[in-house]
py3Dmol code that shows the C-alpha trace and the ligand (Angstrom):
import py3Dmol

protein = """\
ATOM      1  CA  MET A   1     132.505 151.876 201.485  1.00  0.00           C
ATOM      2  CA  GLY A   2     133.598 152.165 197.944  1.00  0.00           C
ATOM      3  CA  ARG A   3     135.707 149.679 195.862  1.00  0.00           C
ATOM      4  CA  PRO A   4     139.289 150.469 195.481  1.00  0.00           C
ATOM      5  CA  VAL A   5     140.612 150.704 191.974  1.00  0.00           C
ATOM      6  CA  VAL A   6     144.479 150.586 191.589  1.00  0.00           C
ATOM      7  CA  THR A   7     146.251 150.634 188.141  1.00  0.00           C
ATOM      8  CA  PRO A   8     148.100 147.121 188.137  1.00  0.00           C
ATOM      9  CA  ALA A   9     151.799 146.962 187.701  1.00  0.00           C
ATOM     10  CA  GLU A  10     153.078 145.046 184.893  1.00  0.00           C
ATOM     11  CA  SER A  11     154.424 141.422 185.439  1.00  0.00           C
ATOM     12  CA  VAL A  12     157.739 140.904 183.646  1.00  0.00           C
ATOM     13  CA  ILE A  13     156.137 137.398 182.874  1.00  0.00           C
ATOM     14  CA  SER A  14     153.093 138.562 181.193  1.00  0.00           C
ATOM     15  CA  ALA A  15     154.657 141.217 179.507  1.00  0.00           C
ATOM     16  CA  ARG A  16     157.001 138.800 177.637  1.00  0.00           C
ATOM     17  CA  TYR A  17     153.957 137.074 176.182  1.00  0.00           C
ATOM     18  CA  GLY A  18     150.706 138.304 174.437  1.00  0.00           C
ATOM     19  CA  ASN A  19     147.656 138.681 176.134  1.00  0.00           C
ATOM     20  CA  GLY A  20     145.928 135.106 176.525  1.00  0.00           C
ATOM     21  CA  GLN A  21     149.250 133.544 175.396  1.00  0.00           C
ATOM     22  CA  ILE A  22     150.964 133.003 178.599  1.00  0.00           C
ATOM     23  CA  PRO A  23     152.262 129.512 178.854  1.00  0.00           C
ATOM     24  CA  ASN A  24     151.111 127.078 181.887  1.00  0.00           C
ATOM     25  CA  ASP A  25     154.718 126.659 183.124  1.00  0.00           C
ATOM     26  CA  GLU A  26     154.865 130.475 183.700  1.00  0.00           C
ATOM     27  CA  MET A  27     151.754 130.133 186.016  1.00  0.00           C
ATOM     28  CA  VAL A  28     150.608 128.302 188.886  1.00  0.00           C
ATOM     29  CA  GLN A  29     147.425 126.149 189.485  1.00  0.00           C
ATOM     30  CA  VAL A  30     145.163 127.615 192.178  1.00  0.00           C
ATOM     31  CA  ALA A  31     141.865 126.399 193.810  1.00  0.00           C
ATOM     32  CA  PRO A  32     139.707 124.601 191.397  1.00  0.00           C
ATOM     33  CA  GLU A  33     136.944 126.623 189.679  1.00  0.00           C
ATOM     34  CA  LEU A  34     133.855 124.566 188.607  1.00  0.00           C
ATOM     35  CA  GLY A  35     135.741 121.189 188.281  1.00  0.00           C
ATOM     36  CA  ARG A  36     138.850 122.366 186.822  1.00  0.00           C
ATOM     37  CA  PHE A  37     141.967 124.311 187.798  1.00  0.00           C
ATOM     38  CA  GLY A  38     142.488 127.990 187.509  1.00  0.00           C
ATOM     39  CA  TRP A  39     145.609 129.447 186.596  1.00  0.00           C
ATOM     40  CA  LEU A  40     147.357 132.724 187.797  1.00  0.00           C
ATOM     41  CA  LEU A  41     150.612 134.479 187.507  1.00  0.00           C
ATOM     42  CA  PRO A  42     152.743 133.169 190.540  1.00  0.00           C
ATOM     43  CA  ASP A  43     152.656 136.267 192.945  1.00  0.00           C
ATOM     44  CA  ALA A  44     148.848 136.818 192.067  1.00  0.00           C
ATOM     45  CA  ALA A  45     148.306 133.276 193.208  1.00  0.00           C
ATOM     46  CA  ARG A  46     150.134 133.808 196.450  1.00  0.00           C
ATOM     47  CA  GLY A  47     148.262 137.024 197.139  1.00  0.00           C
ATOM     48  CA  TRP A  48     144.844 135.115 196.262  1.00  0.00           C
ATOM     49  CA  HIS A  49     145.852 132.146 198.500  1.00  0.00           C
ATOM     50  CA  ALA A  50     146.426 134.335 201.457  1.00  0.00           C
ATOM     51  CA  MET A  51     143.268 136.332 200.832  1.00  0.00           C
ATOM     52  CA  ALA A  52     141.427 133.126 200.675  1.00  0.00           C
ATOM     53  CA  ALA A  53     142.721 132.209 204.023  1.00  0.00           C
ATOM     54  CA  GLY A  54     142.183 135.659 205.349  1.00  0.00           C
ATOM     55  CA  ALA A  55     138.421 135.577 204.120  1.00  0.00           C
ATOM     56  CA  TRP A  56     138.067 132.042 205.660  1.00  0.00           C
ATOM     57  CA  ALA A  57     139.503 133.323 209.146  1.00  0.00           C
ATOM     58  CA  ALA A  58     136.527 136.011 208.834  1.00  0.00           C
ATOM     59  CA  GLY A  59     134.039 133.113 208.354  1.00  0.00           C
ATOM     60  CA  PHE A  60     133.763 133.257 204.423  1.00  0.00           C
ATOM     61  CA  ARG A  61     134.486 130.724 201.969  1.00  0.00           C
ATOM     62  CA  LEU A  62     136.120 132.700 199.095  1.00  0.00           C
ATOM     63  CA  ASP A  63     136.120 130.854 195.757  1.00  0.00           C
ATOM     64  CA  ALA A  64     136.372 131.626 192.223  1.00  0.00           C
ATOM     65  CA  THR A  65     134.671 130.951 188.800  1.00  0.00           C
ATOM     66  CA  GLY A  66     137.267 132.275 186.591  1.00  0.00           C
ATOM     67  CA  MET A  67     140.905 133.175 186.603  1.00  0.00           C
ATOM     68  CA  TYR A  68     143.595 133.126 183.488  1.00  0.00           C
ATOM     69  CA  ARG A  69     141.856 133.108 179.968  1.00  0.00           C
ATOM     70  CA  SER A  70     143.727 132.171 177.018  1.00  0.00           C
ATOM     71  CA  LEU A  71     142.929 134.334 173.916  1.00  0.00           C
ATOM     72  CA  ALA A  72     140.845 131.682 172.366  1.00  0.00           C
ATOM     73  CA  ASP A  73     138.833 131.397 175.737  1.00  0.00           C
ATOM     74  CA  GLN A  74     138.218 135.111 175.739  1.00  0.00           C
ATOM     75  CA  GLU A  75     137.299 135.189 171.930  1.00  0.00           C
ATOM     76  CA  ALA A  76     134.683 132.363 172.772  1.00  0.00           C
ATOM     77  CA  LEU A  77     133.269 134.377 175.671  1.00  0.00           C
ATOM     78  CA  PHE A  78     133.159 137.723 173.686  1.00  0.00           C
ATOM     79  CA  VAL A  79     131.221 135.986 170.774  1.00  0.00           C
ATOM     80  CA  GLN A  80     128.772 134.456 173.259  1.00  0.00           C
ATOM     81  CA  ARG A  81     128.048 137.624 175.131  1.00  0.00           C
ATOM     82  CA  HIS A  82     127.779 140.192 172.264  1.00  0.00           C
ATOM     83  CA  THR A  83     125.955 140.423 168.850  1.00  0.00           C
ATOM     84  CA  PRO A  84     127.783 141.898 165.774  1.00  0.00           C
ATOM     85  CA  HIS A  85     126.847 145.077 163.955  1.00  0.00           C
ATOM     86  CA  LEU A  86     128.258 146.965 161.043  1.00  0.00           C
ATOM     87  CA  THR A  87     128.095 150.430 162.877  1.00  0.00           C
ATOM     88  CA  PRO A  88     128.708 151.620 166.193  1.00  0.00           C
ATOM     89  CA  PRO A  89     127.939 151.898 169.209  1.00  0.00           C
ATOM     90  CA  GLY A  90     130.006 148.756 170.576  1.00  0.00           C
ATOM     91  CA  LYS A  91     133.330 147.564 171.016  1.00  0.00           C
ATOM     92  CA  PHE A  92     135.182 147.237 167.625  1.00  0.00           C
ATOM     93  CA  TRP A  93     136.795 143.947 166.873  1.00  0.00           C
ATOM     94  CA  ARG A  94     137.280 142.034 163.661  1.00  0.00           C
ATOM     95  CA  LEU A  95     135.632 144.696 161.501  1.00  0.00           C
ATOM     96  CA  ARG A  96     132.384 144.747 163.436  1.00  0.00           C
ATOM     97  CA  TRP A  97     130.779 146.510 166.326  1.00  0.00           C
ATOM     98  CA  TRP A  98     130.009 144.088 168.902  1.00  0.00           C
ATOM     99  CA  ARG A  99     127.210 145.101 171.392  1.00  0.00           C
ATOM    100  CA  LEU A 100     126.319 143.420 174.607  1.00  0.00           C
ATOM    101  CA  LYS A 101     123.479 141.152 174.915  1.00  0.00           C
ATOM    102  CA  PRO A 102     120.896 142.063 177.275  1.00  0.00           C
ATOM    103  CA  GLY A 103     121.360 140.664 180.891  1.00  0.00           C
ATOM    104  CA  MET A 104     125.041 139.589 180.077  1.00  0.00           C
ATOM    105  CA  ALA A 105     128.002 140.655 182.115  1.00  0.00           C
ATOM    106  CA  THR A 106     130.704 142.402 179.998  1.00  0.00           C
ATOM    107  CA  ALA A 107     133.609 140.753 178.103  1.00  0.00           C
ATOM    108  CA  ALA A 108     136.557 142.513 177.081  1.00  0.00           C
ATOM    109  CA  ARG A 109     137.781 142.959 173.648  1.00  0.00           C
ATOM    110  CA  PRO A 110     139.992 139.840 172.798  1.00  0.00           C
ATOM    111  CA  GLY A 111     143.536 140.644 173.778  1.00  0.00           C
ATOM    112  CA  THR A 112     142.769 143.386 176.192  1.00  0.00           C
ATOM    113  CA  SER A 113     141.471 141.483 179.238  1.00  0.00           C
ATOM    114  CA  ASN A 114     143.117 141.195 182.490  1.00  0.00           C
ATOM    115  CA  HIS A 115     142.265 137.713 182.800  1.00  0.00           C
ATOM    116  CA  GLY A 116     144.531 137.137 179.801  1.00  0.00           C
ATOM    117  CA  LYS A 117     147.362 138.761 181.845  1.00  0.00           C
ATOM    118  CA  GLY A 118     147.141 136.035 184.471  1.00  0.00           C
ATOM    119  CA  ARG A 119     145.989 138.533 187.057  1.00  0.00           C
ATOM    120  CA  SER A 120     142.271 138.876 187.158  1.00  0.00           C
ATOM    121  CA  ILE A 121     139.892 136.547 189.136  1.00  0.00           C
ATOM    122  CA  ASP A 122     135.910 136.295 189.219  1.00  0.00           C
ATOM    123  CA  ALA A 123     135.534 135.885 192.786  1.00  0.00           C
ATOM    124  CA  ALA A 124     132.616 133.628 194.238  1.00  0.00           C
ATOM    125  CA  GLU A 125     131.586 132.412 197.553  1.00  0.00           C
ATOM    126  CA  GLU A 126     130.838 128.562 198.703  1.00  0.00           C
ATOM    127  CA  THR A 127     127.815 129.061 200.711  1.00  0.00           C
ATOM    128  CA  ASP A 128     125.912 125.752 200.436  1.00  0.00           C
ATOM    129  CA  GLY A 129     128.548 123.019 200.870  1.00  0.00           C
ATOM    130  CA  ASP A 130     128.440 121.578 197.189  1.00  0.00           C
ATOM    131  CA  PRO A 131     131.310 121.959 194.804  1.00  0.00           C
ATOM    132  CA  ALA A 132     130.025 124.742 192.640  1.00  0.00           C
ATOM    133  CA  PRO A 133     130.543 128.122 194.308  1.00  0.00           C
ATOM    134  CA  GLU A 134     127.631 130.918 194.671  1.00  0.00           C
ATOM    135  CA  GLY A 135     127.983 134.458 193.902  1.00  0.00           C
ATOM    136  CA  LEU A 136     129.526 136.938 196.510  1.00  0.00           C
ATOM    137  CA  THR A 137     127.397 137.629 199.386  1.00  0.00           C
ATOM    138  CA  SER A 138     127.265 141.264 200.371  1.00  0.00           C
ATOM    139  CA  ARG A 139     128.815 140.407 203.683  1.00  0.00           C
ATOM    140  CA  LEU A 140     131.785 138.849 201.925  1.00  0.00           C
ATOM    141  CA  LEU A 141     131.829 141.783 199.362  1.00  0.00           C
ATOM    142  CA  ALA A 142     132.020 144.236 202.281  1.00  0.00           C
ATOM    143  CA  TRP A 143     135.033 142.146 203.790  1.00  0.00           C
ATOM    144  CA  LEU A 144     136.733 142.162 200.440  1.00  0.00           C
ATOM    145  CA  GLU A 145     136.167 146.052 200.025  1.00  0.00           C
ATOM    146  CA  THR A 146     138.066 146.357 203.418  1.00  0.00           C
ATOM    147  CA  ASN A 147     140.802 144.061 202.842  1.00  0.00           C
ATOM    148  CA  ALA A 148     141.454 143.065 199.226  1.00  0.00           C
ATOM    149  CA  VAL A 149     143.982 145.764 198.835  1.00  0.00           C
ATOM    150  CA  SER A 150     146.099 144.573 201.670  1.00  0.00           C
ATOM    151  CA  PHE A 151     146.533 141.349 199.673  1.00  0.00           C
ATOM    152  CA  GLY A 152     147.330 143.266 196.233  1.00  0.00           C
ATOM    153  CA  PHE A 153     143.671 142.937 194.769  1.00  0.00           C
ATOM    154  CA  SER A 154     141.446 145.881 193.735  1.00  0.00           C
ATOM    155  CA  TRP A 155     138.679 146.072 191.490  1.00  0.00           C
ATOM    156  CA  GLU A 156     138.983 147.241 187.674  1.00  0.00           C
ATOM    157  CA  ARG A 157     138.334 150.764 186.521  1.00  0.00           C
ATOM    158  CA  GLY A 158     135.068 151.097 184.741  1.00  0.00           C
ATOM    159  CA  ILE A 159     133.552 147.837 185.737  1.00  0.00           C
ATOM    160  CA  ASP A 160     134.357 148.201 189.441  1.00  0.00           C
ATOM    161  CA  ARG A 161     130.438 148.861 189.847  1.00  0.00           C
ATOM    162  CA  SER A 162     128.929 146.570 187.403  1.00  0.00           C
ATOM    163  CA  GLU A 163     131.217 143.680 188.313  1.00  0.00           C
ATOM    164  CA  PRO A 164     131.844 143.680 191.920  1.00  0.00           C
ATOM    165  CA  TRP A 165     133.097 139.962 191.551  1.00  0.00           C
ATOM    166  CA  HIS A 166     135.975 140.779 189.031  1.00  0.00           C
ATOM    167  CA  VAL A 167     139.193 141.579 190.892  1.00  0.00           C
ATOM    168  CA  VAL A 168     142.524 142.352 189.785  1.00  0.00           C
ATOM    169  CA  TYR A 169     146.271 141.855 191.128  1.00  0.00           C
ATOM    170  CA  PHE A 170     147.955 144.951 191.054  1.00  0.00           C
ATOM    171  CA  LEU A 171     151.305 144.110 192.575  1.00  0.00           C
ATOM    172  CA  GLY A 172     152.961 142.678 189.408  1.00  0.00           C
ATOM    173  CA  ASP A 173     155.683 140.439 190.381  1.00  0.00           C
ATOM    174  CA  THR A 174     155.876 141.272 194.209  1.00  0.00           C
ATOM    175  CA  VAL A 175     153.411 140.483 197.032  1.00  0.00           C
ATOM    176  CA  SER A 176     152.116 142.511 199.795  1.00  0.00           C
ATOM    177  CA  PRO A 177     153.338 142.541 203.414  1.00  0.00           C
ATOM    178  CA  ARG A 178     150.063 140.892 204.774  1.00  0.00           C
ATOM    179  CA  THR A 179     150.647 138.022 202.142  1.00  0.00           C
ATOM    180  CA  LEU A 180     154.083 137.523 203.539  1.00  0.00           C
ATOM    181  CA  ALA A 181     153.101 137.366 207.056  1.00  0.00           C
ATOM    182  CA  TYR A 182     150.573 134.788 206.119  1.00  0.00           C
ATOM    183  CA  GLU A 183     153.062 132.584 204.409  1.00  0.00           C
ATOM    184  CA  ARG A 184     155.517 133.091 207.340  1.00  0.00           C
ATOM    185  CA  ALA A 185     152.853 132.146 209.981  1.00  0.00           C
ATOM    186  CA  GLY A 186     153.193 128.546 208.839  1.00  0.00           C
ATOM    187  CA  HIS A 187     149.210 128.095 208.437  1.00  0.00           C
ATOM    188  CA  PRO A 188     147.765 127.057 211.836  1.00  0.00           C
ATOM    189  CA  SER A 189     145.936 123.808 211.755  1.00  0.00           C
ATOM    190  CA  THR A 190     142.066 123.852 211.540  1.00  0.00           C
ATOM    191  CA  GLN A 191     139.417 121.499 211.168  1.00  0.00           C
ATOM    192  CA  ASN A 192     138.897 119.906 207.932  1.00  0.00           C
ATOM    193  CA  PRO A 193     134.998 119.826 206.866  1.00  0.00           C
ATOM    194  CA  PRO A 194     134.702 116.181 205.912  1.00  0.00           C
ATOM    195  CA  GLU A 195     132.714 116.740 202.566  1.00  0.00           C
ATOM    196  CA  VAL A 196     135.463 119.041 201.152  1.00  0.00           C
ATOM    197  CA  THR A 197     137.958 117.356 198.999  1.00  0.00           C
ATOM    198  CA  MET A 198     141.427 118.029 200.059  1.00  0.00           C
ATOM    199  CA  PHE A 199     144.407 119.104 197.988  1.00  0.00           C
ATOM    200  CA  VAL A 200     147.996 119.280 198.396  1.00  0.00           C
ATOM    201  CA  VAL A 201     149.635 122.425 198.046  1.00  0.00           C
ATOM    202  CA  ALA A 202     153.341 123.481 197.423  1.00  0.00           C
ATOM    203  CA  THR A 203     154.274 127.073 197.648  1.00  0.00           C
ATOM    204  CA  PHE A 204     155.788 128.490 194.480  1.00  0.00           C
ATOM    205  CA  GLY A 205     159.593 128.702 194.880  1.00  0.00           C
ATOM    206  CA  SER A 206     159.819 126.550 198.298  1.00  0.00           C
ATOM    207  CA  THR A 207     159.597 122.900 198.911  1.00  0.00           C
ATOM    208  CA  ASP A 208     156.940 123.436 201.740  1.00  0.00           C
ATOM    209  CA  ARG A 209     153.542 121.477 201.202  1.00  0.00           C
ATOM    210  CA  TRP A 210     150.273 121.669 202.908  1.00  0.00           C
ATOM    211  CA  LEU A 211     147.016 120.228 202.682  1.00  0.00           C
ATOM    212  CA  VAL A 212     144.291 122.750 201.778  1.00  0.00           C
ATOM    213  CA  SER A 213     140.460 122.499 201.135  1.00  0.00           C
ATOM    214  CA  ALA A 214     139.657 122.506 197.369  1.00  0.00           C
ATOM    215  CA  SER A 215     136.627 124.648 197.982  1.00  0.00           C
ATOM    216  CA  ASN A 216     138.358 127.685 199.759  1.00  0.00           C
ATOM    217  CA  GLY A 217     141.956 127.323 199.638  1.00  0.00           C
ATOM    218  CA  ARG A 218     142.375 127.289 203.192  1.00  0.00           C
ATOM    219  CA  PRO A 219     145.205 125.212 204.576  1.00  0.00           C
ATOM    220  CA  VAL A 220     144.288 122.542 207.083  1.00  0.00           C
ATOM    221  CA  ARG A 221     147.518 121.010 208.241  1.00  0.00           C
ATOM    222  CA  THR A 222     150.973 122.342 207.953  1.00  0.00           C
ATOM    223  CA  ALA A 223     153.959 120.845 206.610  1.00  0.00           C
ATOM    224  CA  ILE A 224     153.124 117.502 205.099  1.00  0.00           C
ATOM    225  CA  ASP A 225     155.970 114.949 205.056  1.00  0.00           C
ATOM    226  CA  PRO A 226     157.143 114.908 201.557  1.00  0.00           C
ATOM    227  CA  ALA A 227     156.805 111.038 201.902  1.00  0.00           C
ATOM    228  CA  HIS A 228     153.162 111.227 202.643  1.00  0.00           C
ATOM    229  CA  ALA A 229     152.371 113.788 200.055  1.00  0.00           C
ATOM    230  CA  GLU A 230     152.728 111.871 196.918  1.00  0.00           C
ATOM    231  CA  PRO A 231     150.327 109.054 197.776  1.00  0.00           C
ATOM    232  CA  PHE A 232     147.968 111.568 199.083  1.00  0.00           C
ATOM    233  CA  GLU A 233     148.183 113.412 195.816  1.00  0.00           C
ATOM    234  CA  ARG A 234     147.499 110.117 193.963  1.00  0.00           C
ATOM    235  CA  LYS A 235     144.511 109.159 196.096  1.00  0.00           C
ATOM    236  CA  THR A 236     142.897 112.844 195.915  1.00  0.00           C
ATOM    237  CA  GLY A 237     143.814 113.705 192.375  1.00  0.00           C
ATOM    238  CA  GLY A 238     144.631 117.136 193.333  1.00  0.00           C
ATOM    239  CA  LEU A 239     147.346 119.787 193.544  1.00  0.00           C
ATOM    240  CA  MET A 240     146.588 123.643 194.270  1.00  0.00           C
ATOM    241  CA  ILE A 241     149.670 125.801 193.972  1.00  0.00           C
ATOM    242  CA  VAL A 242     152.783 124.000 192.632  1.00  0.00           C
ATOM    243  CA  THR A 243     156.320 124.851 191.421  1.00  0.00           C
ATOM    244  CA  PRO A 244     156.729 124.217 187.800  1.00  0.00           C
ATOM    245  CA  ALA A 245     159.443 121.588 188.445  1.00  0.00           C
ATOM    246  CA  TRP A 246     157.355 119.775 190.999  1.00  0.00           C
ATOM    247  CA  LEU A 247     154.362 119.842 188.528  1.00  0.00           C
ATOM    248  CA  ASP A 248     156.559 118.246 185.889  1.00  0.00           C
ATOM    249  CA  SER A 249     157.310 115.535 188.350  1.00  0.00           C
ATOM    250  CA  VAL A 250     153.818 114.450 189.292  1.00  0.00           C
ATOM    251  CA  THR A 251     150.608 113.149 187.491  1.00  0.00           C
ATOM    252  CA  VAL A 252     147.759 115.407 188.103  1.00  0.00           C
ATOM    253  CA  ALA A 253     144.634 113.438 187.893  1.00  0.00           C
ATOM    254  CA  ALA A 254     141.541 114.795 186.171  1.00  0.00           C
TER     255      ALA A 254
END
"""
ligand_1 = """\
1
ZN
Zn 136.413 139.111 185.089
"""
view = py3Dmol.view(width=600, height=400)
view.addModel(protein, "pdb")
view.setStyle({"model": 0}, {"cartoon": {"style": "trace"}})
view.addModel(ligand_1, "xyz")
view.setStyle({"model": 1}, {"stick": {}})
view.zoomTo()
view.show()
């Protein structure tokens, strides 16, 4: 099965700012990637969260190694992966032609990446139980090829074959019916793998909170009593998706 490519709808939020210049309080935090939190536009985060839960229900631990990138992040990545030349071919940037180093994944010219619009994710998979995710298995990739569009994600034109892990949220400031159905279902309780650090999640735009697995984004218990949520946050040092107002009211440990 091929990988669907859908032209992403513009988000009002990201259109208001330059690429890689979206302030954190316009985005939400989602599952940690390699020891830090990733950031996405709110509706992209909702789609990602629902898709991670869908993947979990199918037996996969969907994770990520990259989400939003600031312009400075993108510049650093671009310079790391390319060598500058005075003549083409390459990508033209800052009066030089930049050619990809052998064996490197591509990095978009700074200011043009969908990562800088808060809507791209480098997907990964947790397969060995440690905190660092592994690359996507062919089985999870096949699941994504069948299911990602129903959560609002597709691959990116031009790199859909070379970067199967790079997905883009194409629904702008809306979510899919499947994501809505997931949110309305109330997230059934499941077993909590003891080795997995747990995080508290609050959905954007509501006061509902759940416990979720930090490694795969799957909710494990519904409707935490708000009175219990705050001490739990302090103990585990984690939040996953939060409202900006709520984020302002709590301290997130490193
Ligand atoms: Zn990417």
